[in-house]
PDB file of N, CA, C and O in Angstrom, chain B, residues numbered from 101:
ATOM      1  N   MET B 101     -34.899 -16.180 150.325  1.00  0.00           N
ATOM      2  CA  MET B 101     -35.690 -16.288 151.535  1.00  0.00           C
ATOM      3  C   MET B 101     -36.831 -17.275 151.306  1.00  0.00           C
ATOM      4  O   MET B 101     -37.532 -17.192 150.297  1.00  0.00           O
ATOM      5  N   ASN B 102     -37.019 -18.199 152.230  1.00  0.00           N
ATOM      6  CA  ASN B 102     -38.052 -19.217 152.126  1.00  0.00           C
ATOM      7  C   ASN B 102     -39.337 -18.706 152.779  1.00  0.00           C
ATOM      8  O   ASN B 102     -39.387 -18.528 153.996  1.00  0.00           O
ATOM      9  N   VAL B 103     -40.374 -18.469 151.974  1.00  0.00           N
ATOM     10  CA  VAL B 103     -41.640 -17.981 152.489  1.00  0.00           C
ATOM     11  C   VAL B 103     -42.577 -19.170 152.644  1.00  0.00           C
ATOM     12  O   VAL B 103     -42.829 -19.901 151.687  1.00  0.00           O
ATOM     13  N   GLN B 104     -43.093 -19.359 153.861  1.00  0.00           N
ATOM     14  CA  GLN B 104     -43.983 -20.478 154.129  1.00  0.00           C
ATOM     15  C   GLN B 104     -45.430 -20.057 153.901  1.00  0.00           C
ATOM     16  O   GLN B 104     -45.791 -18.892 154.067  1.00  0.00           O
ATOM     17  N   HIS B 105     -46.243 -21.025 153.519  1.00  0.00           N
ATOM     18  CA  HIS B 105     -47.679 -20.803 153.434  1.00  0.00           C
ATOM     19  C   HIS B 105     -48.156 -20.385 154.820  1.00  0.00           C
ATOM     20  O   HIS B 105     -47.720 -20.966 155.815  1.00  0.00           O
ATOM     21  N   PRO B 106     -49.040 -19.392 154.912  1.00  0.00           N
ATOM     22  CA  PRO B 106     -49.456 -18.905 156.227  1.00  0.00           C
ATOM     23  C   PRO B 106     -49.953 -19.994 157.171  1.00  0.00           C
ATOM     24  O   PRO B 106     -49.602 -19.985 158.351  1.00  0.00           O
ATOM     25  N   SER B 107     -50.755 -20.922 156.683  1.00  0.00           N
ATOM     26  CA  SER B 107     -51.275 -21.975 157.554  1.00  0.00           C
ATOM     27  C   SER B 107     -50.169 -22.885 158.057  1.00  0.00           C
ATOM     28  O   SER B 107     -50.219 -23.350 159.196  1.00  0.00           O
ATOM     29  N   LEU B 108     -49.180 -23.143 157.228  1.00  0.00           N
ATOM     30  CA  LEU B 108     -48.042 -23.959 157.645  1.00  0.00           C
ATOM     31  C   LEU B 108     -47.256 -23.238 158.728  1.00  0.00           C
ATOM     32  O   LEU B 108     -46.823 -23.855 159.700  1.00  0.00           O
ATOM     33  N   ARG B 109     -47.072 -21.939 158.564  1.00  0.00           N
ATOM     34  CA  ARG B 109     -46.357 -21.155 159.570  1.00  0.00           C
ATOM     35  C   ARG B 109     -47.109 -21.176 160.896  1.00  0.00           C
ATOM     36  O   ARG B 109     -46.491 -21.324 161.950  1.00  0.00           O
ATOM     37  N   VAL B 110     -48.418 -21.031 160.861  1.00  0.00           N
ATOM     38  CA  VAL B 110     -49.236 -21.074 162.072  1.00  0.00           C
ATOM     39  C   VAL B 110     -49.087 -22.435 162.744  1.00  0.00           C
ATOM     40  O   VAL B 110     -48.924 -22.511 163.961  1.00  0.00           O
ATOM     41  N   GLU B 111     -49.140 -23.503 161.963  1.00  0.00           N
ATOM     42  CA  GLU B 111     -49.011 -24.848 162.534  1.00  0.00           C
ATOM     43  C   GLU B 111     -47.646 -25.044 163.187  1.00  0.00           C
ATOM     44  O   GLU B 111     -47.558 -25.610 164.276  1.00  0.00           O
ATOM     45  N   LYS B 112     -46.590 -24.585 162.539  1.00  0.00           N
ATOM     46  CA  LYS B 112     -45.252 -24.728 163.127  1.00  0.00           C
ATOM     47  C   LYS B 112     -45.134 -23.929 164.419  1.00  0.00           C
ATOM     48  O   LYS B 112     -44.525 -24.393 165.382  1.00  0.00           O
ATOM     49  N   LEU B 113     -45.709 -22.740 164.445  1.00  0.00           N
ATOM     50  CA  LEU B 113     -45.677 -21.936 165.666  1.00  0.00           C
ATOM     51  C   LEU B 113     -46.532 -22.559 166.765  1.00  0.00           C
ATOM     52  O   LEU B 113     -46.189 -22.477 167.944  1.00  0.00           O
ATOM     53  N   ARG B 114     -47.643 -23.181 166.378  1.00  0.00           N
ATOM     54  CA  ARG B 114     -48.479 -23.882 167.361  1.00  0.00           C
ATOM     55  C   ARG B 114     -47.703 -25.027 167.995  1.00  0.00           C
ATOM     56  O   ARG B 114     -47.743 -25.216 169.210  1.00  0.00           O
ATOM     57  N   GLN B 115     -46.995 -25.791 167.163  1.00  0.00           N
ATOM     58  CA  GLN B 115     -46.177 -26.891 167.677  1.00  0.00           C
ATOM     59  C   GLN B 115     -45.058 -26.367 168.569  1.00  0.00           C
ATOM     60  O   GLN B 115     -44.746 -26.962 169.601  1.00  0.00           O
ATOM     61  N   HIS B 116     -44.453 -25.245 168.163  1.00  0.00           N
ATOM     62  CA  HIS B 116     -43.392 -24.636 168.971  1.00  0.00           C
ATOM     63  C   HIS B 116     -43.940 -24.199 170.332  1.00  0.00           C
ATOM     64  O   HIS B 116     -43.286 -24.395 171.357  1.00  0.00           O
ATOM     65  N   LEU B 117     -45.133 -23.609 170.342  1.00  0.00           N
ATOM     66  CA  LEU B 117     -45.749 -23.194 171.604  1.00  0.00           C
ATOM     67  C   LEU B 117     -46.000 -24.403 172.493  1.00  0.00           C
ATOM     68  O   LEU B 117     -45.699 -24.363 173.686  1.00  0.00           O
ATOM     69  N   TYR B 118     -46.542 -25.465 171.938  1.00  0.00           N
ATOM     70  CA  TYR B 118     -46.806 -26.683 172.710  1.00  0.00           C
ATOM     71  C   TYR B 118     -45.515 -27.225 173.316  1.00  0.00           C
ATOM     72  O   TYR B 118     -45.479 -27.585 174.492  1.00  0.00           O
ATOM     73  N   GLN B 119     -44.464 -27.280 172.512  1.00  0.00           N
ATOM     74  CA  GLN B 119     -43.171 -27.774 172.992  1.00  0.00           C
ATOM     75  C   GLN B 119     -42.612 -26.852 174.078  1.00  0.00           C
ATOM     76  O   GLN B 119     -42.077 -27.328 175.080  1.00  0.00           O
ATOM     77  N   THR B 120     -42.731 -25.564 173.888  1.00  0.00           N
ATOM     78  CA  THR B 120     -42.222 -24.597 174.865  1.00  0.00           C
ATOM     79  C   THR B 120     -42.965 -24.727 176.187  1.00  0.00           C
ATOM     80  O   THR B 120     -42.344 -24.686 177.248  1.00  0.00           O
ATOM     81  N   VAL B 121     -44.279 -24.881 176.140  1.00  0.00           N
ATOM     82  CA  VAL B 121     -45.059 -25.075 177.373  1.00  0.00           C
ATOM     83  C   VAL B 121     -44.589 -26.333 178.087  1.00  0.00           C
ATOM     84  O   VAL B 121     -44.444 -26.334 179.310  1.00  0.00           O
ATOM     85  N   SER B 122     -44.350 -27.401 177.340  1.00  0.00           N
ATOM     86  CA  SER B 122     -43.857 -28.647 177.944  1.00  0.00           C
ATOM     87  C   SER B 122     -42.498 -28.446 178.589  1.00  0.00           C
ATOM     88  O   SER B 122     -42.258 -28.914 179.702  1.00  0.00           O
ATOM     89  N   GLU B 123     -41.606 -27.748 177.888  1.00  0.00           N
ATOM     90  CA  GLU B 123     -40.260 -27.510 178.412  1.00  0.00           C
ATOM     91  C   GLU B 123     -40.271 -26.609 179.645  1.00  0.00           C
ATOM     92  O   GLU B 123     -39.367 -26.679 180.478  1.00  0.00           O
ATOM     93  N   CYS B 124     -41.280 -25.776 179.757  1.00  0.00           N
ATOM     94  CA  CYS B 124     -41.384 -24.851 180.895  1.00  0.00           C
ATOM     95  C   CYS B 124     -42.322 -25.403 181.967  1.00  0.00           C
ATOM     96  O   CYS B 124     -42.866 -24.645 182.770  1.00  0.00           O
ATOM     97  N   ALA B 125     -42.505 -26.701 181.978  1.00  0.00           N
ATOM     98  CA  ALA B 125     -43.300 -27.410 182.991  1.00  0.00           C
ATOM     99  C   ALA B 125     -44.721 -26.856 183.115  1.00  0.00           C
ATOM    100  O   ALA B 125     -45.276 -26.794 184.213  1.00  0.00           O
ATOM    101  N   GLY B 126     -45.300 -26.460 181.992  1.00  0.00           N
ATOM    102  CA  GLY B 126     -46.677 -25.986 181.994  1.00  0.00           C
ATOM    103  C   GLY B 126     -46.869 -24.583 182.544  1.00  0.00           C
ATOM    104  O   GLY B 126     -48.004 -24.145 182.730  1.00  0.00           O
ATOM    105  N   ASN B 127     -45.778 -23.870 182.806  1.00  0.00           N
ATOM    106  CA  ASN B 127     -45.862 -22.513 183.347  1.00  0.00           C
ATOM    107  C   ASN B 127     -46.239 -21.537 182.235  1.00  0.00           C
ATOM    108  O   ASN B 127     -45.385 -21.109 181.459  1.00  0.00           O
ATOM    109  N   LEU B 128     -47.522 -21.190 182.166  1.00  0.00           N
ATOM    110  CA  LEU B 128     -47.998 -20.317 181.099  1.00  0.00           C
ATOM    111  C   LEU B 128     -47.532 -18.873 181.256  1.00  0.00           C
ATOM    112  O   LEU B 128     -47.665 -18.076 180.328  1.00  0.00           O
ATOM    113  N   ALA B 129     -46.989 -18.533 182.415  1.00  0.00           N
ATOM    114  CA  ALA B 129     -46.481 -17.177 182.642  1.00  0.00           C
ATOM    115  C   ALA B 129     -44.981 -17.074 182.371  1.00  0.00           C
ATOM    116  O   ALA B 129     -44.398 -16.001 182.526  1.00  0.00           O
ATOM    117  N   HIS B 130     -44.354 -18.178 181.970  1.00  0.00           N
ATOM    118  CA  HIS B 130     -42.914 -18.164 181.686  1.00  0.00           C
ATOM    119  C   HIS B 130     -42.663 -17.263 180.469  1.00  0.00           C
ATOM    120  O   HIS B 130     -43.417 -17.316 179.497  1.00  0.00           O
ATOM    121  N   PRO B 131     -41.612 -16.439 180.516  1.00  0.00           N
ATOM    122  CA  PRO B 131     -41.332 -15.520 179.399  1.00  0.00           C
ATOM    123  C   PRO B 131     -41.207 -16.209 178.039  1.00  0.00           C
ATOM    124  O   PRO B 131     -41.623 -15.642 177.028  1.00  0.00           O
ATOM    125  N   GLN B 132     -40.649 -17.408 177.993  1.00  0.00           N
ATOM    126  CA  GLN B 132     -40.524 -18.117 176.714  1.00  0.00           C
ATOM    127  C   GLN B 132     -41.892 -18.545 176.190  1.00  0.00           C
ATOM    128  O   GLN B 132     -42.136 -18.512 174.984  1.00  0.00           O
ATOM    129  N   VAL B 133     -42.780 -18.946 177.093  1.00  0.00           N
ATOM    130  CA  VAL B 133     -44.137 -19.338 176.695  1.00  0.00           C
ATOM    131  C   VAL B 133     -44.896 -18.117 176.179  1.00  0.00           C
ATOM    132  O   VAL B 133     -45.585 -18.185 175.161  1.00  0.00           O
ATOM    133  N   ILE B 134     -44.762 -17.017 176.882  1.00  0.00           N
ATOM    134  CA  ILE B 134     -45.441 -15.787 176.457  1.00  0.00           C
ATOM    135  C   ILE B 134     -44.946 -15.351 175.083  1.00  0.00           C
ATOM    136  O   ILE B 134     -45.745 -14.966 174.229  1.00  0.00           O
ATOM    137  N   ALA B 135     -43.642 -15.409 174.865  1.00  0.00           N
ATOM    138  CA  ALA B 135     -43.082 -15.019 173.560  1.00  0.00           C
ATOM    139  C   ALA B 135     -43.591 -15.937 172.450  1.00  0.00           C
ATOM    140  O   ALA B 135     -43.945 -15.466 171.368  1.00  0.00           O
ATOM    141  N   ALA B 136     -43.629 -17.242 172.714  1.00  0.00           N
ATOM    142  CA  ALA B 136     -44.114 -18.197 171.712  1.00  0.00           C
ATOM    143  C   ALA B 136     -45.599 -17.973 171.436  1.00  0.00           C
ATOM    144  O   ALA B 136     -46.040 -18.065 170.291  1.00  0.00           O
ATOM    145  N   SER B 137     -46.363 -17.681 172.477  1.00  0.00           N
ATOM    146  CA  SER B 137     -47.792 -17.425 172.324  1.00  0.00           C
ATOM    147  C   SER B 137     -48.039 -16.154 171.513  1.00  0.00           C
ATOM    148  O   SER B 137     -48.922 -16.121 170.657  1.00  0.00           O
ATOM    149  N   GLU B 138     -47.261 -15.118 171.785  1.00  0.00           N
ATOM    150  CA  GLU B 138     -47.401 -13.871 171.036  1.00  0.00           C
ATOM    151  C   GLU B 138     -47.050 -14.064 169.563  1.00  0.00           C
ATOM    152  O   GLU B 138     -47.700 -13.492 168.688  1.00  0.00           O
ATOM    153  N   ALA B 139     -46.028 -14.864 169.290  1.00  0.00           N
ATOM    154  CA  ALA B 139     -45.647 -15.139 167.901  1.00  0.00           C
ATOM    155  C   ALA B 139     -46.773 -15.876 167.178  1.00  0.00           C
ATOM    156  O   ALA B 139     -47.078 -15.574 166.024  1.00  0.00           O
ATOM    157  N   LEU B 140     -47.388 -16.841 167.858  1.00  0.00           N
ATOM    158  CA  LEU B 140     -48.508 -17.574 167.270  1.00  0.00           C
ATOM    159  C   LEU B 140     -49.693 -16.643 167.028  1.00  0.00           C
ATOM    160  O   LEU B 140     -50.305 -16.673 165.961  1.00  0.00           O
ATOM    161  N   ASP B 141     -50.012 -15.821 168.015  1.00  0.00           N
ATOM    162  CA  ASP B 141     -51.119 -14.876 167.857  1.00  0.00           C
ATOM    163  C   ASP B 141     -50.901 -13.965 166.651  1.00  0.00           C
ATOM    164  O   ASP B 141     -51.818 -13.742 165.861  1.00  0.00           O
ATOM    165  N   GLU B 142     -49.691 -13.444 166.515  1.00  0.00           N
ATOM    166  CA  GLU B 142     -49.381 -12.539 165.408  1.00  0.00           C
ATOM    167  C   GLU B 142     -49.502 -13.262 164.061  1.00  0.00           C
ATOM    168  O   GLU B 142     -50.019 -12.701 163.095  1.00  0.00           O
ATOM    169  N   ALA B 143     -49.025 -14.501 164.004  1.00  0.00           N
ATOM    170  CA  ALA B 143     -49.119 -15.270 162.764  1.00  0.00           C
ATOM    171  C   ALA B 143     -50.577 -15.542 162.393  1.00  0.00           C
ATOM    172  O   ALA B 143     -50.944 -15.475 161.220  1.00  0.00           O
ATOM    173  N   ILE B 144     -51.398 -15.845 163.384  1.00  0.00           N
ATOM    174  CA  ILE B 144     -52.824 -16.086 163.127  1.00  0.00           C
ATOM    175  C   ILE B 144     -53.475 -14.807 162.610  1.00  0.00           C
ATOM    176  O   ILE B 144     -54.257 -14.846 161.660  1.00  0.00           O
ATOM    177  N   LEU B 145     -53.152 -13.676 163.234  1.00  0.00           N
ATOM    178  CA  LEU B 145     -53.716 -12.407 162.776  1.00  0.00           C
ATOM    179  C   LEU B 145     -53.290 -12.087 161.347  1.00  0.00           C
ATOM    180  O   LEU B 145     -54.109 -11.657 160.535  1.00  0.00           O
ATOM    181  N   GLN B 146     -52.020 -12.295 161.042  1.00  0.00           N
ATOM    182  CA  GLN B 146     -51.536 -12.046 159.684  1.00  0.00           C
ATOM    183  C   GLN B 146     -52.229 -12.963 158.684  1.00  0.00           C
ATOM    184  O   GLN B 146     -52.603 -12.539 157.590  1.00  0.00           O
ATOM    185  N   ASP B 147     -52.394 -14.227 159.072  1.00  0.00           N
ATOM    186  CA  ASP B 147     -53.064 -15.194 158.206  1.00  0.00           C
ATOM    187  C   ASP B 147     -54.507 -14.760 157.950  1.00  0.00           C
ATOM    188  O   ASP B 147     -55.002 -14.844 156.826  1.00  0.00           O
ATOM    189  N   MET B 148     -55.167 -14.299 159.001  1.00  0.00           N
ATOM    190  CA  MET B 148     -56.556 -13.859 158.862  1.00  0.00           C
ATOM    191  C   MET B 148     -56.654 -12.613 157.984  1.00  0.00           C
ATOM    192  O   MET B 148     -57.588 -12.485 157.193  1.00  0.00           O
ATOM    193  N   ARG B 149     -55.707 -11.707 158.117  1.00  0.00           N
ATOM    194  CA  ARG B 149     -55.723 -10.480 157.310  1.00  0.00           C
ATOM    195  C   ARG B 149     -55.517 -10.786 155.833  1.00  0.00           C
ATOM    196  O   ARG B 149     -56.092 -10.122 154.971  1.00  0.00           O
ATOM    197  N   GLN B 150     -54.704 -11.786 155.543  1.00  0.00           N
ATOM    198  CA  GLN B 150     -54.407 -12.149 154.157  1.00  0.00           C
ATOM    199  C   GLN B 150     -55.485 -13.033 153.550  1.00  0.00           C
ATOM    200  O   GLN B 150     -55.562 -13.185 152.331  1.00  0.00           O
ATOM    201  N   SER B 151     -56.299 -13.603 154.389  1.00  0.00           N
ATOM    202  CA  SER B 151     -57.307 -14.544 153.940  1.00  0.00           C
ATOM    203  C   SER B 151     -58.542 -13.809 153.427  1.00  0.00           C
ATOM    204  O   SER B 151     -58.821 -12.678 153.825  1.00  0.00           O
ATOM    205  N   THR B 152     -59.261 -14.464 152.552  1.00  0.00           N
ATOM    206  CA  THR B 152     -60.531 -13.918 152.089  1.00  0.00           C
ATOM    207  C   THR B 152     -61.691 -14.550 152.839  1.00  0.00           C
ATOM    208  O   THR B 152     -62.851 -14.352 152.476  1.00  0.00           O
ATOM    209  N   VAL B 153     -61.386 -15.307 153.880  1.00  0.00           N
ATOM    210  CA  VAL B 153     -62.411 -15.994 154.669  1.00  0.00           C
ATOM    211  C   VAL B 153     -63.188 -14.963 155.480  1.00  0.00           C
ATOM    212  O   VAL B 153     -62.604 -14.050 156.066  1.00  0.00           O
ATOM    213  N   ARG B 154     -64.500 -15.117 155.507  1.00  0.00           N
ATOM    214  CA  ARG B 154     -65.335 -14.216 156.298  1.00  0.00           C
ATOM    215  C   ARG B 154     -65.055 -14.424 157.781  1.00  0.00           C
ATOM    216  O   ARG B 154     -64.715 -15.538 158.180  1.00  0.00           O
ATOM    217  N   PRO B 155     -65.186 -13.386 158.616  1.00  0.00           N
ATOM    218  CA  PRO B 155     -64.846 -13.469 160.036  1.00  0.00           C
ATOM    219  C   PRO B 155     -65.575 -14.557 160.818  1.00  0.00           C
ATOM    220  O   PRO B 155     -65.034 -15.052 161.807  1.00  0.00           O
ATOM    221  N   HIS B 156     -66.763 -14.942 160.418  1.00  0.00           N
ATOM    222  CA  HIS B 156     -67.505 -15.937 161.189  1.00  0.00           C
ATOM    223  C   HIS B 156     -67.600 -17.281 160.479  1.00  0.00           C
ATOM    224  O   HIS B 156     -68.531 -18.050 160.719  1.00  0.00           O
ATOM    225  N   SER B 157     -66.647 -17.560 159.615  1.00  0.00           N
ATOM    226  CA  SER B 157     -66.650 -18.834 158.905  1.00  0.00           C
ATOM    227  C   SER B 157     -66.102 -19.935 159.810  1.00  0.00           C
ATOM    228  O   SER B 157     -65.427 -19.626 160.792  1.00  0.00           O
ATOM    229  N   PRO B 158     -66.365 -21.199 159.516  1.00  0.00           N
ATOM    230  CA  PRO B 158     -65.825 -22.305 160.312  1.00  0.00           C
ATOM    231  C   PRO B 158     -64.299 -22.301 160.391  1.00  0.00           C
ATOM    232  O   PRO B 158     -63.739 -22.673 161.423  1.00  0.00           O
ATOM    233  N   THR B 159     -63.616 -21.888 159.321  1.00  0.00           N
ATOM    234  CA  THR B 159     -62.154 -21.843 159.346  1.00  0.00           C
ATOM    235  C   THR B 159     -61.678 -20.841 160.379  1.00  0.00           C
ATOM    236  O   THR B 159     -60.764 -21.135 161.150  1.00  0.00           O
ATOM    237  N   HIS B 160     -62.274 -19.678 160.409  1.00  0.00           N
ATOM    238  CA  HIS B 160     -61.901 -18.639 161.366  1.00  0.00           C
ATOM    239  C   HIS B 160     -62.117 -19.146 162.793  1.00  0.00           C
ATOM    240  O   HIS B 160     -61.253 -18.975 163.653  1.00  0.00           O
ATOM    241  N   LEU B 161     -63.256 -19.760 163.036  1.00  0.00           N
ATOM    242  CA  LEU B 161     -63.547 -20.247 164.377  1.00  0.00           C
ATOM    243  C   LEU B 161     -62.606 -21.371 164.780  1.00  0.00           C
ATOM    244  O   LEU B 161     -62.256 -21.484 165.955  1.00  0.00           O
ATOM    245  N   THR B 162     -62.188 -22.207 163.832  1.00  0.00           N
ATOM    246  CA  THR B 162     -61.240 -23.274 164.126  1.00  0.00           C
ATOM    247  C   THR B 162     -59.906 -22.694 164.555  1.00  0.00           C
ATOM    248  O   THR B 162     -59.305 -23.178 165.514  1.00  0.00           O
ATOM    249  N   GLU B 163     -59.430 -21.668 163.866  1.00  0.00           N
ATOM    250  CA  GLU B 163     -58.158 -21.043 164.237  1.00  0.00           C
ATOM    251  C   GLU B 163     -58.236 -20.435 165.625  1.00  0.00           C
ATOM    252  O   GLU B 163     -57.297 -20.557 166.411  1.00  0.00           O
ATOM    253  N   ILE B 164     -59.346 -19.783 165.934  1.00  0.00           N
ATOM    254  CA  ILE B 164     -59.508 -19.201 167.258  1.00  0.00           C
ATOM    255  C   ILE B 164     -59.571 -20.309 168.298  1.00  0.00           C
ATOM    256  O   ILE B 164     -59.001 -20.177 169.381  1.00  0.00           O
ATOM    257  N   GLY B 165     -60.259 -21.396 167.979  1.00  0.00           N
ATOM    258  CA  GLY B 165     -60.360 -22.519 168.908  1.00  0.00           C
ATOM    259  C   GLY B 165     -59.020 -23.145 169.202  1.00  0.00           C
ATOM    260  O   GLY B 165     -58.752 -23.516 170.345  1.00  0.00           O
ATOM    261  N   VAL B 166     -58.167 -23.272 168.198  1.00  0.00           N
ATOM    262  CA  VAL B 166     -56.830 -23.836 168.392  1.00  0.00           C
ATOM    263  C   VAL B 166     -56.034 -22.951 169.334  1.00  0.00           C
ATOM    264  O   VAL B 166     -55.398 -23.446 170.264  1.00  0.00           O
ATOM    265  N   SER B 167     -56.062 -21.651 169.102  1.00  0.00           N
ATOM    266  CA  SER B 167     -55.314 -20.722 169.947  1.00  0.00           C
ATOM    267  C   SER B 167     -55.842 -20.759 171.375  1.00  0.00           C
ATOM    268  O   SER B 167     -55.058 -20.771 172.324  1.00  0.00           O
ATOM    269  N   ALA B 168     -57.148 -20.778 171.535  1.00  0.00           N
ATOM    270  CA  ALA B 168     -57.740 -20.806 172.868  1.00  0.00           C
ATOM    271  C   ALA B 168     -57.441 -22.122 173.574  1.00  0.00           C
ATOM    272  O   ALA B 168     -57.184 -22.129 174.778  1.00  0.00           O
ATOM    273  N   ALA B 169     -57.470 -23.232 172.846  1.00  0.00           N
ATOM    274  CA  ALA B 169     -57.184 -24.533 173.451  1.00  0.00           C
ATOM    275  C   ALA B 169     -55.752 -24.591 173.956  1.00  0.00           C
ATOM    276  O   ALA B 169     -55.483 -25.170 175.009  1.00  0.00           O
ATOM    277  N   ILE B 170     -54.845 -24.000 173.217  1.00  0.00           N
ATOM    278  CA  ILE B 170     -53.449 -23.977 173.641  1.00  0.00           C
ATOM    279  C   ILE B 170     -53.308 -23.126 174.893  1.00  0.00           C
ATOM    280  O   ILE B 170     -52.596 -23.500 175.825  1.00  0.00           O
ATOM    281  N   ALA B 171     -53.976 -21.994 174.918  1.00  0.00           N
ATOM    282  CA  ALA B 171     -53.873 -21.094 176.064  1.00  0.00           C
ATOM    283  C   ALA B 171     -54.423 -21.743 177.327  1.00  0.00           C
ATOM    284  O   ALA B 171     -53.894 -21.531 178.418  1.00  0.00           O
ATOM    285  N   VAL B 172     -55.484 -22.533 177.184  1.00  0.00           N
ATOM    286  CA  VAL B 172     -56.090 -23.190 178.335  1.00  0.00           C
ATOM    287  C   VAL B 172     -55.259 -24.375 178.788  1.00  0.00           C
ATOM    288  O   VAL B 172     -55.205 -24.690 179.977  1.00  0.00           O
ATOM    289  N   GLY B 173     -54.616 -25.027 177.841  1.00  0.00           N
ATOM    290  CA  GLY B 173     -53.754 -26.152 178.183  1.00  0.00           C
ATOM    291  C   GLY B 173     -54.425 -27.408 177.853  1.00  0.00           C
ATOM    292  O   GLY B 173     -53.864 -28.482 178.065  1.00  0.00           O
TER     293      GLY B 173
END
């Protein structure tokens, strides 16, 4: 089994979400977009749980900003 570095997995899921939103004509309520968004959210949470980064560090805020920017479009 190929285990990816958590940050790499988050980046791939972010790219997948972006592509899915494009394929669904920007419809953020489309079931495929919601599924991709949930997968990204879960990966970010897992990455944060495994990380030793403090909750209010710049890295943490950057990850939240990326997720929020994707959600806003």
